[in-house]
Phi, psi and omega in degrees: 000322181296325179292325178294317180295318179295318179297318178295322179293322179292320180291325178290326176294320179294318179295326182289329182275342180285137176288153180290143180296150183291327180296320181295322179291326181287331181286338181293128179254134177272132179294147180293142181285132178270160181276129180294156184306327182264005188252012181292153178271153180143165181287164181296322181293322178295319178296321180294316179296320179297318180297319180293319178297318178296324177295321178294316180295330178280346178094009180279334179231160173265156180302324180294320178295320180296319178297318179294320180294325178278343181077031179233169177287167182294324179295318179295324177299316180296327176295316179298318180296316181294323176295322179294318179292323177296320177295323177296314179298317180298320181290334181273353178296141178291140181259146178291149180281157175086189182286142176266146181295135180249115183298324179295321179292321179296319178296318180296319179295318180294321178296319177298319179296317179299315179299317179297316181294323178293320177297316179298317180298315179298321179295315180294324177295319178296320178296318180296318178297317180296320179295317180294324177292319182294316182285330180097019179276141178292138181294147180282129179278142179283137175265134182272355179085008180278185181284142177276150178290137177078003180280140179285146178287134182285132181285131178271133181290143177239153181283141182299325180295323179292323177297316180295320179295322178296320177297318179296319180296317181293323178294321180292320180291326177293323180292324180288323184282334180285142179294137182283135176272134180284137180293138180269124180249121180264137177259128178265131178279137180281127181256000000 
């Protein structure tokens, strides 16, 4: 038994002299420091209003007294109280873990990507021009999307009803412009 005790004492001495592994120290997470009750950020008036709302909720003051202390109407006090409770609820919502998306950072990343792609495009265009010159192929002319010379104008389709209305209008205008013939009235002799 004595040998076992001595052996255990020697192993504990060895463990005590060994430094702790670096991985174990890195895994330890320090809890985030919470803000002490008197250390919140905000204006003095906001802190005062928060304290008064908490006193009303705790039952130390009545809402009318709180409104008078804040120098607002009772209705305005209730608005302040509901905003304070809404802020409390919002602060108690669970937050997602990890990094939150930053729109400014996303825009910067996209702009960097656009710049990179434009540089690559310019480089590939220069390489293509050099290759066509080396091979002796005529460079491709850019088309501006304009009308080609000698191209026929494309006929735009028209609705049949519009064609008929145009025909009626032209017939009506021709009738107005032509001299009117006087109707011939024949008199029949009574026999």
